[in-house]
Structure formats: structure tokens, C-alpha cells
C-alpha positions as CSV (number, residue, x, y, z in Angstrom):
1,M,119.3,116.0,76.5
2,P,115.8,114.7,77.4
3,E,117.6,111.3,78.0
4,E,119.8,112.9,80.7
5,S,116.8,114.4,82.6
6,K,115.3,110.9,82.9
7,M,118.4,109.7,84.7
8,Q,118.4,112.5,87.3
9,K,116.9,111.8,90.6
10,P,113.9,113.9,91.5
11,K,114.6,116.4,94.3
12,Q,112.7,115.6,97.4
13,K,111.9,118.4,99.8
14,F,112.8,117.8,103.4
15,I,111.5,119.6,106.4
16,I,114.6,118.6,108.3
17,T,117.2,120.3,106.1
18,I,120.4,118.5,105.0
19,E,123.1,121.0,106.1
20,P,122.4,120.9,109.9
21,L,122.4,117.1,109.6
22,R,125.7,117.2,107.9
23,R,127.1,119.4,110.7
24,L,125.8,116.9,113.3
25,M,127.3,114.0,111.4
26,K,130.7,115.8,111.3
27,E,130.4,116.6,115.1
28,A,129.8,112.9,115.6
29,G,133.0,112.1,113.9
30,A,132.1,111.5,110.2
31,E,134.8,113.0,108.0
32,R,133.0,112.8,104.8
33,I,129.2,112.4,104.1
34,S,127.6,111.7,100.8
35,D,124.5,113.6,99.8
36,D,122.6,110.3,99.7
37,A,123.5,109.6,103.3
38,S,122.4,113.0,104.4
39,R,119.1,112.6,102.5
40,E,118.5,109.2,104.0
41,L,119.1,110.4,107.5
42,S,116.8,113.3,107.0
43,K,114.1,110.9,105.7
44,Y,114.5,108.6,108.7
45,L,114.5,111.4,111.2
46,E,111.4,113.0,109.7
47,A,109.6,109.6,109.9
48,K,110.6,109.0,113.5
49,T,109.6,112.6,114.4
50,V,106.2,112.1,113.0
51,E,105.8,108.8,114.8
52,L,106.8,110.5,118.1
53,I,104.4,113.5,117.6
54,K,101.5,111.1,116.8
55,E,102.1,109.2,120.0
56,A,102.5,112.4,122.0
57,Q,99.2,113.7,120.6
58,K,97.4,110.6,121.7
59,L,98.8,111.0,125.2
60,A,97.7,114.6,125.3
61,Q,94.2,113.8,124.1
62,H,94.0,110.9,126.6
63,S,94.7,113.5,129.3
64,G,92.0,115.8,128.0
65,R,94.4,118.3,126.5
66,V,95.0,119.6,123.0
67,T,98.6,120.9,123.7
68,I,101.4,118.4,123.6
69,S,103.5,118.9,126.8
70,R,107.1,118.0,127.4
71,E,106.0,115.1,129.5
72,D,103.9,113.8,126.6
73,V,107.0,113.8,124.4
74,K,109.1,112.1,127.0
75,L,106.5,109.4,127.6
76,A,105.8,109.1,123.9
77,R,109.5,108.5,123.4
78,R,109.5,105.7,125.9
79,V,106.4,104.1,124.3
80,A,107.2,104.6,120.7
81,F,110.9,103.7,120.9
82,R,110.8,101.4,123.9
83,E,113.4,103.6,125.8
């Protein structure tokens, strides 16, 4: 039995939960989604969200504010993701 536990993947806790992502994927047309695909998407979206927030925070600070505004997020999106 200890041998089996070594083979199991450790559970990673996600802030962006898997079930809402699975619903979005289905709405986008995916008929079946593996658990690994859902976890990978969650991991990717969390990383991109952190990147966006960091850029928005820099913009707010540059403007002398501590609160991130909608405009900061919009501009950060353009800067961070070249939109």
C-alpha cells in the first residue's frame, strides 16, 4: 500500500476552482474534459491573473493611488498581454 501512495499525484490547491472552468470549457464547445486539462487551465489562468494584477498595481502606484481601478486593469491587459 505505501507503494501506491508514492504513485499518486499530490493534490494542488487552486484559487480558481476546477468546476467553473469545466463549465466554461463546455460552454466553449468541449464535450469532455480531463481532470488534468482542467488543472492545467486553472494553473495557467492563475499565473496570468497574478501577472495582470502586478502590472495593474504598478500603474496604480505610478498614478499615486493604492487602489487598482478598472482603467488600471484595462491598461495592464494591454501592456502585459500586448492587446
